[in-house]
mmCIF file as gemmi writes it, N, C-alpha and C atoms, coordinates in Angstrom:
data_model
loop_
_atom_site.group_PDB
_atom_site.id
_atom_site.type_symbol
_atom_site.label_atom_id
_atom_site.label_alt_id
_atom_site.label_comp_id
_atom_site.label_asym_id
_atom_site.label_entity_id
_atom_site.label_seq_id
_atom_site.pdbx_PDB_ins_code
_atom_site.Cartn_x
_atom_site.Cartn_y
_atom_site.Cartn_z
_atom_site.occupancy
_atom_site.B_iso_or_equiv
_atom_site.pdbx_formal_charge
_atom_site.auth_seq_id
_atom_site.auth_asym_id
_atom_site.pdbx_PDB_model_num
ATOM 1 N N . LYS Axp A 1 ? -16.048 3.881 -15.869 1 0 ? 1 A 1
ATOM 2 C CA . LYS Axp A 1 ? -15.336 5.021 -15.305 1 0 ? 1 A 1
ATOM 3 C C . LYS Axp A 1 ? -14.63 5.8 -16.401 1 0 ? 1 A 1
ATOM 4 N N . ALA Axp A 2 ? -14.46 7.068 -16.172 1 0 ? 2 A 1
ATOM 5 C CA . ALA Axp A 2 ? -13.761 7.91 -17.142 1 0 ? 2 A 1
ATOM 6 C C . ALA Axp A 2 ? -12.285 7.54 -17.184 1 0 ? 2 A 1
ATOM 7 N N . ALA Axp A 3 ? -11.66 7.765 -18.319 1 0 ? 3 A 1
ATOM 8 C CA . ALA Axp A 3 ? -10.25 7.406 -18.498 1 0 ? 3 A 1
ATOM 9 C C . ALA Axp A 3 ? -9.329 8.227 -17.604 1 0 ? 3 A 1
ATOM 10 N N . THR Axp A 4 ? -9.775 9.378 -17.113 1 0 ? 4 A 1
ATOM 11 C CA . THR Axp A 4 ? -8.917 10.23 -16.296 1 0 ? 4 A 1
ATOM 12 C C . THR Axp A 4 ? -8.925 9.837 -14.822 1 0 ? 4 A 1
ATOM 13 N N . GLN Axp A 5 ? -9.788 8.926 -14.42 1 0 ? 5 A 1
ATOM 14 C CA . GLN Axp A 5 ? -9.826 8.506 -13.027 1 0 ? 5 A 1
ATOM 15 C C . GLN Axp A 5 ? -8.749 7.47 -12.765 1 0 ? 5 A 1
ATOM 16 N N . LYS Axp A 6 ? -8.233 7.498 -11.549 1 0 ? 6 A 1
ATOM 17 C CA . LYS Axp A 6 ? -7.227 6.501 -11.179 1 0 ? 6 A 1
ATOM 18 C C . LYS Axp A 6 ? -7.924 5.18 -10.895 1 0 ? 6 A 1
ATOM 19 N N . PRO Axp A 7 ? -7.231 4.082 -11.084 1 0 ? 7 A 1
ATOM 20 C CA . PRO Axp A 7 ? -7.837 2.788 -10.758 1 0 ? 7 A 1
ATOM 21 C C . PRO Axp A 7 ? -7.971 2.633 -9.248 1 0 ? 7 A 1
ATOM 22 N N . GLU Axp A 8 ? -8.887 1.792 -8.813 1 0 ? 8 A 1
ATOM 23 C CA . GLU Axp A 8 ? -9.071 1.525 -7.391 1 0 ? 8 A 1
ATOM 24 C C . GLU Axp A 8 ? -8.024 0.556 -6.873 1 0 ? 8 A 1
ATOM 25 N N . LYS Axp A 9 ? -7.479 -0.266 -7.784 1 0 ? 9 A 1
ATOM 26 C CA . LYS Axp A 9 ? -6.47 -1.232 -7.368 1 0 ? 9 A 1
ATOM 27 C C . LYS Axp A 9 ? -5.493 -1.476 -8.507 1 0 ? 9 A 1
ATOM 28 N N . ILE Axp A 10 ? -4.304 -1.943 -8.133 1 0 ? 10 A 1
ATOM 29 C CA . ILE Axp A 10 ? -3.253 -2.307 -9.078 1 0 ? 10 A 1
ATOM 30 C C . ILE Axp A 10 ? -2.866 -3.742 -8.746 1 0 ? 10 A 1
ATOM 31 N N . ILE Axp A 11 ? -2.798 -4.588 -9.764 1 0 ? 11 A 1
ATOM 32 C CA . ILE Axp A 11 ? -2.406 -5.978 -9.557 1 0 ? 11 A 1
ATOM 33 C C . ILE Axp A 11 ? -0.98 -6.159 -10.084 1 0 ? 11 A 1
ATOM 34 N N . LEU Axp A 12 ? -0.095 -6.659 -9.21 1 0 ? 12 A 1
ATOM 35 C CA . LEU Axp A 12 ? 1.316 -6.86 -9.543 1 0 ? 12 A 1
ATOM 36 C C . LEU Axp A 12 ? 1.712 -8.301 -9.289 1 0 ? 12 A 1
ATOM 37 N N . ASN Axp A 13 ? 2.827 -8.687 -9.867 1 0 ? 13 A 1
ATOM 38 C CA . ASN Axp A 13 ? 3.404 -10.004 -9.651 1 0 ? 13 A 1
ATOM 39 C C . ASN Axp A 13 ? 4.731 -9.875 -8.917 1 0 ? 13 A 1
ATOM 40 N N . PRO Axp A 14 ? 5.171 -10.955 -8.232 1 0 ? 14 A 1
ATOM 41 C CA . PRO Axp A 14 ? 6.494 -10.906 -7.599 1 0 ? 14 A 1
ATOM 42 C C . PRO Axp A 14 ? 7.589 -10.677 -8.639 1 0 ? 14 A 1
ATOM 43 N N . ASP Axp A 15 ? 8.733 -10.224 -8.153 1 0 ? 15 A 1
ATOM 44 C CA . ASP Axp A 15 ? 9.929 -9.994 -8.962 1 0 ? 15 A 1
ATOM 45 C C . ASP Axp A 15 ? 9.717 -8.9 -9.997 1 0 ? 15 A 1
ATOM 46 N N . GLY Axp A 16 ? 9.319 -7.719 -9.513 1 0 ? 16 A 1
ATOM 47 C CA . GLY Axp A 16 ? 9.134 -6.598 -10.421 1 0 ? 16 A 1
ATOM 48 C C . GLY Axp A 16 ? 9.302 -5.268 -9.71 1 0 ? 16 A 1
ATOM 49 N N . ASN Axp A 17 ? 9.404 -4.2 -10.5 1 0 ? 17 A 1
ATOM 50 C CA . ASN Axp A 17 ? 9.504 -2.836 -9.993 1 0 ? 17 A 1
ATOM 51 C C . ASN Axp A 17 ? 8.373 -2.006 -10.577 1 0 ? 17 A 1
ATOM 52 N N . THR Axp A 18 ? 7.758 -1.198 -9.745 1 0 ? 18 A 1
ATOM 53 C CA . THR Axp A 18 ? 6.691 -0.304 -10.185 1 0 ? 18 A 1
ATOM 54 C C . THR Axp A 18 ? 6.881 1.036 -9.497 1 0 ? 18 A 1
ATOM 55 N N . SER Axp A 19 ? 6.702 2.126 -10.241 1 0 ? 19 A 1
ATOM 56 C CA . SER Axp A 19 ? 6.815 3.47 -9.673 1 0 ? 19 A 1
ATOM 57 C C . SER Axp A 19 ? 5.449 4.133 -9.658 1 0 ? 19 A 1
ATOM 58 N N . PHE Axp A 20 ? 5.186 4.853 -8.578 1 0 ? 20 A 1
ATOM 59 C CA . PHE Axp A 20 ? 3.961 5.627 -8.423 1 0 ? 20 A 1
ATOM 60 C C . PHE Axp A 20 ? 4.364 7.086 -8.229 1 0 ? 20 A 1
ATOM 61 N N . SER Axp A 21 ? 3.639 8.004 -8.854 1 0 ? 21 A 1
ATOM 62 C CA . SER Axp A 21 ? 3.959 9.432 -8.753 1 0 ? 21 A 1
ATOM 63 C C . SER Axp A 21 ? 2.798 10.196 -8.152 1 0 ? 21 A 1
ATOM 64 N N . GLY Axp A 22 ? 3.133 11.104 -7.257 1 0 ? 22 A 1
ATOM 65 C CA . GLY Axp A 22 ? 2.152 12.046 -6.717 1 0 ? 22 A 1
ATOM 66 C C . GLY Axp A 22 ? 2.254 13.321 -7.537 1 0 ? 22 A 1
ATOM 67 N N . LEU Axp A 23 ? 1.238 13.618 -8.322 1 0 ? 23 A 1
ATOM 68 C CA . LEU Axp A 23 ? 1.266 14.788 -9.205 1 0 ? 23 A 1
ATOM 69 C C . LEU Axp A 23 ? 0.56 15.966 -8.54 1 0 ? 23 A 1
ATOM 70 N N . PRO Axp A 24 ? 1.178 17.136 -8.558 1 0 ? 24 A 1
ATOM 71 C CA . PRO Axp A 24 ? 0.663 18.283 -7.798 1 0 ? 24 A 1
ATOM 72 C C . PRO Axp A 24 ? -0.455 19.06 -8.505 1 0 ? 24 A 1
ATOM 73 N N . TYR Axp A 25 ? -1.545 18.379 -8.855 1 0 ? 25 A 1
ATOM 74 C CA . TYR Axp A 25 ? -2.692 19.075 -9.428 1 0 ? 25 A 1
ATOM 75 C C . TYR Axp A 25 ? -3.393 19.893 -8.346 1 0 ? 25 A 1
ATOM 76 N N . PHE Axp A 26 ? -3.884 21.053 -8.712 1 0 ? 26 A 1
ATOM 77 C CA . PHE Axp A 26 ? -4.732 21.889 -7.86 1 0 ? 26 A 1
ATOM 78 C C . PHE Axp A 26 ? -4.024 22.505 -6.661 1 0 ? 26 A 1
ATOM 79 N N . PHE Axp A 27 ? -2.709 22.448 -6.615 1 0 ? 27 A 1
ATOM 80 C CA . PHE Axp A 27 ? -1.975 23.132 -5.567 1 0 ? 27 A 1
ATOM 81 C C . PHE Axp A 27 ? -1.5 24.483 -6.094 1 0 ? 27 A 1
ATOM 82 N N . ASN Axp A 28 ? -1.518 25.475 -5.251 1 0 ? 28 A 1
ATOM 83 C CA . ASN Axp A 28 ? -1.028 26.801 -5.603 1 0 ? 28 A 1
ATOM 84 C C . ASN Axp A 28 ? 0.455 26.864 -5.225 1 0 ? 28 A 1
ATOM 85 N N . ILE Axp A 29 ? 1.292 26.283 -6.093 1 0 ? 29 A 1
ATOM 86 C CA . ILE Axp A 29 ? 2.732 26.226 -5.836 1 0 ? 29 A 1
ATOM 87 C C . ILE Axp A 29 ? 3.487 26.705 -7.079 1 0 ? 29 A 1
ATOM 88 N N . LYS Axp A 30 ? 4.725 27.133 -6.862 1 0 ? 30 A 1
ATOM 89 C CA . LYS Axp A 30 ? 5.57 27.556 -7.977 1 0 ? 30 A 1
ATOM 90 C C . LYS Axp A 30 ? 6.454 26.421 -8.479 1 0 ? 30 A 1
ATOM 91 N N . LYS Axp A 31 ? 6.79 25.498 -7.587 1 0 ? 31 A 1
ATOM 92 C CA . LYS Axp A 31 ? 7.619 24.36 -7.977 1 0 ? 31 A 1
ATOM 93 C C . LYS Axp A 31 ? 7.207 23.143 -7.143 1 0 ? 31 A 1
ATOM 94 N N . ALA Axp A 32 ? 7.429 21.971 -7.697 1 0 ? 32 A 1
ATOM 95 C CA . ALA Axp A 32 ? 7.012 20.728 -7.039 1 0 ? 32 A 1
ATOM 96 C C . ALA Axp A 32 ? 7.685 20.554 -5.675 1 0 ? 32 A 1
ATOM 97 N N . GLU Axp A 33 ? 8.855 21.137 -5.487 1 0 ? 33 A 1
ATOM 98 C CA . GLU Axp A 33 ? 9.571 21.022 -4.217 1 0 ? 33 A 1
ATOM 99 C C . GLU Axp A 33 ? 8.858 21.75 -3.078 1 0 ? 33 A 1
ATOM 100 N N . ASP Axp A 34 ? 7.854 22.57 -3.395 1 0 ? 34 A 1
ATOM 101 C CA . ASP Axp A 34 ? 7.088 23.257 -2.351 1 0 ? 34 A 1
ATOM 102 C C . ASP Axp A 34 ? 6.138 22.308 -1.621 1 0 ? 34 A 1
ATOM 103 N N . LEU Axp A 35 ? 6.007 21.099 -2.135 1 0 ? 35 A 1
ATOM 104 C CA . LEU Axp A 35 ? 5.12 20.122 -1.497 1 0 ? 35 A 1
ATOM 105 C C . LEU Axp A 35 ? 5.898 19.186 -0.587 1 0 ? 35 A 1
ATOM 106 N N . LYS Axp A 36 ? 5.277 18.839 0.536 1 0 ? 36 A 1
ATOM 107 C CA . LYS Axp A 36 ? 5.783 17.785 1.418 1 0 ? 36 A 1
ATOM 108 C C . LYS Axp A 36 ? 4.957 16.546 1.127 1 0 ? 36 A 1
ATOM 109 N N . TYR Axp A 37 ? 5.616 15.438 0.882 1 0 ? 37 A 1
ATOM 110 C CA . TYR Axp A 37 ? 4.941 14.181 0.587 1 0 ? 37 A 1
ATOM 111 C C . TYR Axp A 37 ? 5.155 13.199 1.733 1 0 ? 37 A 1
ATOM 112 N N . GLN Axp A 38 ? 4.109 12.469 2.086 1 0 ? 38 A 1
ATOM 113 C CA . GLN Axp A 38 ? 4.235 11.39 3.058 1 0 ? 38 A 1
ATOM 114 C C . GLN Axp A 38 ? 3.576 10.144 2.486 1 0 ? 38 A 1
ATOM 115 N N . TRP Axp A 39 ? 4.412 9.177 2.127 1 0 ? 39 A 1
ATOM 116 C CA . TRP Axp A 39 ? 3.94 7.9 1.596 1 0 ? 39 A 1
ATOM 117 C C . TRP Axp A 39 ? 3.815 6.906 2.743 1 0 ? 39 A 1
ATOM 118 N N . THR Axp A 40 ? 2.785 6.056 2.682 1 0 ? 40 A 1
ATOM 119 C CA . THR Axp A 40 ? 2.585 4.993 3.668 1 0 ? 40 A 1
ATOM 120 C C . THR Axp A 40 ? 2.294 3.701 2.914 1 0 ? 40 A 1
ATOM 121 N N . PHE Axp A 41 ? 3.029 2.652 3.258 1 0 ? 41 A 1
ATOM 122 C CA . PHE Axp A 41 ? 2.806 1.338 2.659 1 0 ? 41 A 1
ATOM 123 C C . PHE Axp A 41 ? 2.943 0.305 3.76 1 0 ? 41 A 1
ATOM 124 N N . GLN Axp A 42 ? 2.065 -0.661 3.788 1 0 ? 42 A 1
ATOM 125 C CA . GLN Axp A 42 ? 2.013 -1.679 4.838 1 0 ? 42 A 1
ATOM 126 C C . GLN Axp A 42 ? 1.858 -1.014 6.207 1 0 ? 42 A 1
ATOM 127 N N . ASN Axp A 43 ? 1.085 0.075 6.257 1 0 ? 43 A 1
ATOM 128 C CA . ASN Axp A 43 ? 0.83 0.838 7.489 1 0 ? 43 A 1
ATOM 129 C C . ASN Axp A 43 ? 2.104 1.406 8.113 1 0 ? 43 A 1
ATOM 130 N N . GLN Axp A 44 ? 3.138 1.599 7.305 1 0 ? 44 A 1
ATOM 131 C CA . GLN Axp A 44 ? 4.383 2.185 7.791 1 0 ? 44 A 1
ATOM 132 C C . GLN Axp A 44 ? 4.767 3.357 6.911 1 0 ? 44 A 1
ATOM 133 N N . SER Axp A 45 ? 5.247 4.433 7.54 1 0 ? 45 A 1
ATOM 134 C CA . SER Axp A 45 ? 5.728 5.584 6.778 1 0 ? 45 A 1
ATOM 135 C C . SER Axp A 45 ? 6.966 5.189 5.996 1 0 ? 45 A 1
ATOM 136 N N . VAL Axp A 46 ? 7.051 5.688 4.782 1 0 ? 46 A 1
ATOM 137 C CA . VAL Axp A 46 ? 8.178 5.397 3.905 1 0 ? 46 A 1
ATOM 138 C C . VAL Axp A 46 ? 9.068 6.63 3.863 1 0 ? 46 A 1
ATOM 139 N N . ILE Axp A 47 ? 10.341 6.452 4.122 1 0 ? 47 A 1
ATOM 140 C CA . ILE Axp A 47 ? 11.299 7.553 4.085 1 0 ? 47 A 1
ATOM 141 C C . ILE Axp A 47 ? 11.742 7.748 2.636 1 0 ? 47 A 1
ATOM 142 N N . GLN Axp A 48 ? 11.498 8.937 2.102 1 0 ? 48 A 1
ATOM 143 C CA . GLN Axp A 48 ? 11.881 9.28 0.732 1 0 ? 48 A 1
ATOM 144 C C . GLN Axp A 48 ? 12.988 10.323 0.796 1 0 ? 48 A 1
ATOM 145 N N . THR Axp A 49 ? 14.071 10.112 0.095 1 0 ? 49 A 1
ATOM 146 C CA . THR Axp A 49 ? 15.153 11.092 0.111 1 0 ? 49 A 1
ATOM 147 C C . THR Axp A 49 ? 15.419 11.709 -1.252 1 0 ? 49 A 1
ATOM 148 N N . GLU Axp A 50 ? 15.435 10.911 -2.31 1 0 ? 50 A 1
ATOM 149 C CA . GLU Axp A 50 ? 15.786 11.448 -3.627 1 0 ? 50 A 1
ATOM 150 C C . GLU Axp A 50 ? 14.638 12.186 -4.296 1 0 ? 50 A 1
ATOM 151 N N . LYS Axp A 51 ? 13.556 11.488 -4.574 1 0 ? 51 A 1
ATOM 152 C CA . LYS Axp A 51 ? 12.394 12.083 -5.24 1 0 ? 51 A 1
ATOM 153 C C . LYS Axp A 51 ? 11.176 11.898 -4.348 1 0 ? 51 A 1
ATOM 154 N N . PRO Axp A 52 ? 10.855 12.889 -3.516 1 0 ? 52 A 1
ATOM 155 C CA . PRO Axp A 52 ? 9.754 12.719 -2.563 1 0 ? 52 A 1
ATOM 156 C C . PRO Axp A 52 ? 8.401 12.447 -3.223 1 0 ? 52 A 1
ATOM 157 N N . GLY Axp A 53 ? 8.185 12.91 -4.446 1 0 ? 53 A 1
ATOM 158 C CA . GLY Axp A 53 ? 6.911 12.713 -5.125 1 0 ? 53 A 1
ATOM 159 C C . GLY Axp A 53 ? 6.785 11.388 -5.844 1 0 ? 53 A 1
ATOM 160 N N . VAL Axp A 54 ? 7.794 10.515 -5.708 1 0 ? 54 A 1
ATOM 161 C CA . VAL Axp A 54 ? 7.778 9.223 -6.397 1 0 ? 54 A 1
ATOM 162 C C . VAL Axp A 54 ? 7.998 8.113 -5.374 1 0 ? 54 A 1
ATOM 163 N N . PHE Axp A 55 ? 7.165 7.073 -5.457 1 0 ? 55 A 1
ATOM 164 C CA . PHE Axp A 55 ? 7.318 5.901 -4.611 1 0 ? 55 A 1
ATOM 165 C C . PHE Axp A 55 ? 7.659 4.725 -5.509 1 0 ? 55 A 1
ATOM 166 N N . ASN Axp A 56 ? 8.818 4.119 -5.283 1 0 ? 56 A 1
ATOM 167 C CA . ASN Axp A 56 ? 9.253 2.951 -6.054 1 0 ? 56 A 1
ATOM 168 C C . ASN Axp A 56 ? 8.998 1.701 -5.226 1 0 ? 56 A 1
ATOM 169 N N . LEU Axp A 57 ? 8.224 0.8 -5.785 1 0 ? 57 A 1
ATOM 170 C CA . LEU Axp A 57 ? 7.912 -0.45 -5.106 1 0 ? 57 A 1
ATOM 171 C C . LEU Axp A 57 ? 8.636 -1.582 -5.82 1 0 ? 57 A 1
ATOM 172 N N . LYS Axp A 58 ? 9.559 -2.215 -5.106 1 0 ? 58 A 1
ATOM 173 C CA . LYS Axp A 58 ? 10.28 -3.359 -5.656 1 0 ? 58 A 1
ATOM 174 C C . LYS Axp A 58 ? 9.786 -4.602 -4.933 1 0 ? 58 A 1
ATOM 175 N N . ILE Axp A 59 ? 9.313 -5.547 -5.71 1 0 ? 59 A 1
ATOM 176 C CA . ILE Axp A 59 ? 8.828 -6.8 -5.15 1 0 ? 59 A 1
ATOM 177 C C . ILE Axp A 59 ? 9.842 -7.871 -5.521 1 0 ? 59 A 1
ATOM 178 N N . GLY Axp A 60 ? 10.421 -8.492 -4.523 1 0 ? 60 A 1
ATOM 179 C CA . GLY Axp A 60 ? 11.442 -9.504 -4.758 1 0 ? 60 A 1
ATOM 180 C C . GLY Axp A 60 ? 10.866 -10.79 -5.308 1 0 ? 60 A 1
ATOM 181 N N . PRO Axp A 61 ? 11.738 -11.642 -5.808 1 0 ? 61 A 1
ATOM 182 C CA . PRO Axp A 61 ? 11.277 -12.938 -6.317 1 0 ? 61 A 1
ATOM 183 C C . PRO Axp A 61 ? 10.819 -13.816 -5.164 1 0 ? 61 A 1
ATOM 184 N N . GLY Axp A 62 ? 9.971 -14.724 -5.465 1 0 ? 62 A 1
ATOM 185 C CA . GLY Axp A 62 ? 9.512 -15.656 -4.439 1 0 ? 62 A 1
ATOM 186 C C . GLY Axp A 62 ? 8.201 -16.287 -4.842 1 0 ? 62 A 1
ATOM 187 N N . GLU Axp A 63 ? 7.862 -17.307 -4.13 1 0 ? 63 A 1
ATOM 188 C CA . GLU Axp A 63 ? 6.611 -18.027 -4.38 1 0 ? 63 A 1
ATOM 189 C C . GLU Axp A 63 ? 5.576 -17.586 -3.354 1 0 ? 63 A 1
ATOM 190 N N . LEU Axp A 64 ? 4.413 -17.204 -3.834 1 0 ? 64 A 1
ATOM 191 C CA . LEU Axp A 64 ? 3.301 -16.865 -2.958 1 0 ? 64 A 1
ATOM 192 C C . LEU Axp A 64 ? 2.248 -17.958 -3.067 1 0 ? 64 A 1
ATOM 193 N N . SER Axp A 65 ? 1.679 -18.333 -1.935 1 0 ? 65 A 1
ATOM 194 C CA . SER Axp A 65 ? 0.598 -19.316 -1.976 1 0 ? 65 A 1
ATOM 195 C C . SER Axp A 65 ? -0.756 -18.628 -2.086 1 0 ? 65 A 1
ATOM 196 N N . ALA Axp A 66 ? -0.798 -17.338 -1.739 1 0 ? 66 A 1
ATOM 197 C CA . ALA Axp A 66 ? -2.042 -16.569 -1.823 1 0 ? 66 A 1
ATOM 198 C C . ALA Axp A 66 ? -1.695 -15.116 -2.122 1 0 ? 66 A 1
ATOM 199 N N . ALA Axp A 67 ? -2.665 -14.388 -2.613 1 0 ? 67 A 1
ATOM 200 C CA . ALA Axp A 67 ? -2.462 -12.965 -2.921 1 0 ? 67 A 1
ATOM 201 C C . ALA Axp A 67 ? -2.241 -12.177 -1.633 1 0 ? 67 A 1
ATOM 202 N N . ILE Axp A 68 ? -1.461 -11.112 -1.747 1 0 ? 68 A 1
ATOM 203 C CA . ILE Axp A 68 ? -1.21 -10.18 -0.648 1 0 ? 68 A 1
ATOM 204 C C . ILE Axp A 68 ? -1.806 -8.836 -1.052 1 0 ? 68 A 1
ATOM 205 N N . THR Axp A 69 ? -2.573 -8.225 -0.154 1 0 ? 69 A 1
ATOM 206 C CA . THR Axp A 69 ? -3.194 -6.939 -0.437 1 0 ? 69 A 1
ATOM 207 C C . THR Axp A 69 ? -2.728 -5.916 0.593 1 0 ? 69 A 1
ATOM 208 N N . GLN Axp A 70 ? -2.252 -4.764 0.108 1 0 ? 70 A 1
ATOM 209 C CA . GLN Axp A 70 ? -1.808 -3.673 0.97 1 0 ? 70 A 1
ATOM 210 C C . GLN Axp A 70 ? -2.281 -2.352 0.378 1 0 ? 70 A 1
ATOM 211 N N . ASP Axp A 71 ? -2.494 -1.359 1.232 1 0 ? 71 A 1
ATOM 212 C CA . ASP Axp A 71 ? -2.839 -0.019 0.767 1 0 ? 71 A 1
ATOM 213 C C . ASP Axp A 71 ? -1.571 0.811 0.623 1 0 ? 71 A 1
ATOM 214 N N . LEU Axp A 72 ? -1.488 1.551 -0.461 1 0 ? 72 A 1
ATOM 215 C CA . LEU Axp A 72 ? -0.457 2.566 -0.649 1 0 ? 72 A 1
ATOM 216 C C . LEU Axp A 72 ? -1.162 3.903 -0.506 1 0 ? 72 A 1
ATOM 217 N N . LYS Axp A 73 ? -0.709 4.703 0.458 1 0 ? 73 A 1
ATOM 218 C CA . LYS Axp A 73 ? -1.35 5.989 0.731 1 0 ? 73 A 1
ATOM 219 C C . LYS Axp A 73 ? -0.348 7.119 0.5 1 0 ? 73 A 1
ATOM 220 N N . LEU Axp A 74 ? -0.883 8.247 0.045 1 0 ? 74 A 1
ATOM 221 C CA . LEU Axp A 74 ? -0.066 9.448 -0.142 1 0 ? 74 A 1
ATOM 222 C C . LEU Axp A 74 ? -0.789 10.635 0.463 1 0 ? 74 A 1
ATOM 223 N N . TYR Axp A 75 ? -0.057 11.41 1.26 1 0 ? 75 A 1
ATOM 224 C CA . TYR Axp A 75 ? -0.545 12.664 1.82 1 0 ? 75 A 1
ATOM 225 C C . TYR Axp A 75 ? 0.419 13.746 1.345 1 0 ? 75 A 1
ATOM 226 N N . ALA Axp A 76 ? -0.116 14.782 0.757 1 0 ? 76 A 1
ATOM 227 C CA . ALA Axp A 76 ? 0.721 15.897 0.279 1 0 ? 76 A 1
ATOM 228 C C . ALA Axp A 76 ? 0.244 17.196 0.92 1 0 ? 76 A 1
ATOM 229 N N . GLN Axp A 77 ? 1.209 18.062 1.245 1 0 ? 77 A 1
ATOM 230 C CA . GLN Axp A 77 ? 0.892 19.34 1.874 1 0 ? 77 A 1
ATOM 231 C C . GLN Axp A 77 ? 1.783 20.425 1.288 1 0 ? 77 A 1
ATOM 232 N N . ASN Axp A 78 ? 1.18 21.575 1.002 1 0 ? 78 A 1
ATOM 233 C CA . ASN Axp A 78 ? 1.91 22.737 0.512 1 0 ? 78 A 1
ATOM 234 C C . ASN Axp A 78 ? 2.702 23.321 1.674 1 0 ? 78 A 1
ATOM 235 N N . SER Axp A 79 ? 4.012 23.34 1.577 1 0 ? 79 A 1
ATOM 236 C CA . SER Axp A 79 ? 4.841 23.861 2.673 1 0 ? 79 A 1
ATOM 237 C C . SER Axp A 79 ? 4.714 25.374 2.829 1 0 ? 79 A 1
ATOM 238 N N . LYS Axp A 80 ? 4.19 26.054 1.814 1 0 ? 80 A 1
ATOM 239 C CA . LYS Axp A 80 ? 4.005 27.512 1.872 1 0 ? 80 A 1
ATOM 240 C C . LYS Axp A 80 ? 2.611 27.894 2.362 1 0 ? 80 A 1
ATOM 241 N N . ASN Axp A 81 ? 1.669 26.953 2.3 1 0 ? 81 A 1
ATOM 242 C CA . ASN Axp A 81 ? 0.299 27.167 2.751 1 0 ? 81 A 1
ATOM 243 C C . ASN Axp A 81 ? -0.201 25.86 3.339 1 0 ? 81 A 1
ATOM 244 N N . LEU Axp A 82 ? -0.063 25.69 4.648 1 0 ? 82 A 1
ATOM 245 C CA . LEU Axp A 82 ? -0.333 24.412 5.303 1 0 ? 82 A 1
ATOM 246 C C . LEU Axp A 82 ? -1.796 23.972 5.22 1 0 ? 82 A 1
ATOM 247 N N . MET Axp A 83 ? -2.689 24.882 4.812 1 0 ? 83 A 1
ATOM 248 C CA . MET Axp A 83 ? -4.099 24.517 4.651 1 0 ? 83 A 1
ATOM 249 C C . MET Axp A 83 ? -4.344 23.771 3.339 1 0 ? 83 A 1
ATOM 250 N N . GLN Axp A 84 ? -3.412 23.825 2.409 1 0 ? 84 A 1
ATOM 251 C CA . GLN Axp A 84 ? -3.558 23.106 1.142 1 0 ? 84 A 1
ATOM 252 C C . GLN Axp A 84 ? -2.984 21.706 1.304 1 0 ? 84 A 1
ATOM 253 N N . THR Axp A 85 ? -3.871 20.728 1.336 1 0 ? 85 A 1
ATOM 254 C CA . THR Axp A 85 ? -3.469 19.341 1.487 1 0 ? 85 A 1
ATOM 255 C C . THR Axp A 85 ? -4.289 18.467 0.534 1 0 ? 85 A 1
ATOM 256 N N . ALA Axp A 86 ? -3.786 17.295 0.292 1 0 ? 86 A 1
ATOM 257 C CA . ALA Axp A 86 ? -4.51 16.292 -0.488 1 0 ? 86 A 1
ATOM 258 C C . ALA Axp A 86 ? -4.028 14.923 -0.039 1 0 ? 86 A 1
ATOM 259 N N . SER Axp A 87 ? -4.906 13.952 -0.131 1 0 ? 87 A 1
ATOM 260 C CA . SER Axp A 87 ? -4.512 12.584 0.193 1 0 ? 87 A 1
ATOM 261 C C . SER Axp A 87 ? -5.306 11.622 -0.676 1 0 ? 87 A 1
ATOM 262 N N . ASP Axp A 88 ? -4.737 10.461 -0.872 1 0 ? 88 A 1
ATOM 263 C CA . ASP Axp A 88 ? -5.4 9.427 -1.654 1 0 ? 88 A 1
ATOM 264 C C . ASP Axp A 88 ? -4.745 8.094 -1.329 1 0 ? 88 A 1
ATOM 265 N N . LYS Axp A 89 ? -5.402 7.019 -1.746 1 0 ? 89 A 1
ATOM 266 C CA . LYS Axp A 89 ? -4.82 5.694 -1.553 1 0 ? 89 A 1
ATOM 267 C C . LYS Axp A 89 ? -5.243 4.803 -2.699 1 0 ? 89 A 1
ATOM 268 N N . ILE Axp A 90 ? -4.455 3.761 -2.884 1 0 ? 90 A 1
ATOM 269 C CA . ILE Axp A 90 ? -4.743 2.751 -3.891 1 0 ? 90 A 1
ATOM 270 C C . ILE Axp A 90 ? -4.412 1.391 -3.288 1 0 ? 90 A 1
ATOM 271 N N . LYS Axp A 91 ? -5.179 0.403 -3.631 1 0 ? 91 A 1
ATOM 272 C CA . LYS Axp A 91 ? -4.97 -0.947 -3.137 1 0 ? 91 A 1
ATOM 273 C C . LYS Axp A 91 ? -3.982 -1.659 -4.069 1 0 ? 91 A 1
ATOM 274 N N . ILE Axp A 92 ? -2.92 -2.212 -3.501 1 0 ? 92 A 1
ATOM 275 C CA . ILE Axp A 92 ? -1.913 -2.968 -4.242 1 0 ? 92 A 1
ATOM 276 C C . ILE Axp A 92 ? -2.154 -4.446 -3.95 1 0 ? 92 A 1
ATOM 277 N N . ILE Axp A 93 ? -2.352 -5.219 -4.993 1 0 ? 93 A 1
ATOM 278 C CA . ILE Axp A 93 ? -2.559 -6.662 -4.848 1 0 ? 93 A 1
ATOM 279 C C . ILE Axp A 93 ? -1.386 -7.372 -5.537 1 0 ? 93 A 1
ATOM 280 N N . ILE Axp A 94 ? -0.659 -8.153 -4.764 1 0 ? 94 A 1
ATOM 281 C CA . ILE Axp A 94 ? 0.462 -8.924 -5.297 1 0 ? 94 A 1
ATOM 282 C C . ILE Axp A 94 ? -0.041 -10.366 -5.466 1 0 ? 94 A 1
ATOM 283 N N . MET Axp A 95 ? -0.068 -10.815 -6.707 1 0 ? 95 A 1
ATOM 284 C CA . MET Axp A 95 ? -0.654 -12.116 -7.038 1 0 ? 95 A 1
ATOM 285 C C . MET Axp A 95 ? 0.447 -13.174 -7.218 1 0 ? 95 A 1
ATOM 286 N N . PRO Axp A 96 ? 0.142 -14.402 -6.839 1 0 ? 96 A 1
ATOM 287 C CA . PRO Axp A 96 ? 1.083 -15.491 -7.127 1 0 ? 96 A 1
ATOM 288 C C . PRO Axp A 96 ? 1.222 -15.662 -8.639 1 0 ? 96 A 1
ATOM 289 N N . LYS Axp A 97 ? 2.381 -16.072 -9.087 1 0 ? 97 A 1
ATOM 290 C CA . LYS Axp A 97 ? 2.587 -16.313 -10.534 1 0 ? 97 A 1
ATOM 291 C C . LYS Axp A 97 ? 1.947 -17.607 -10.936 1 0 ? 97 A 1
């Protein structure tokens, strides 16, 4: 795969923090705040208040007996032109240490 493509999955360990960013490529906007972001993790909408384009995933300490796999999804929409939308997802795998 080309270096500019996003990975299909991310492998993480317990007791860590990871940030994901939704970058506004190909949108006809003047500022990033013109986009509405909707993050979904574990099939639940995530409420973002400070930085809507950033999703911070904190995994607490603990022992896992098996890997956990969840999809992280992002839907973005131009608030000035509702026909401009984009969505994507990535598989998050949390592995036992």
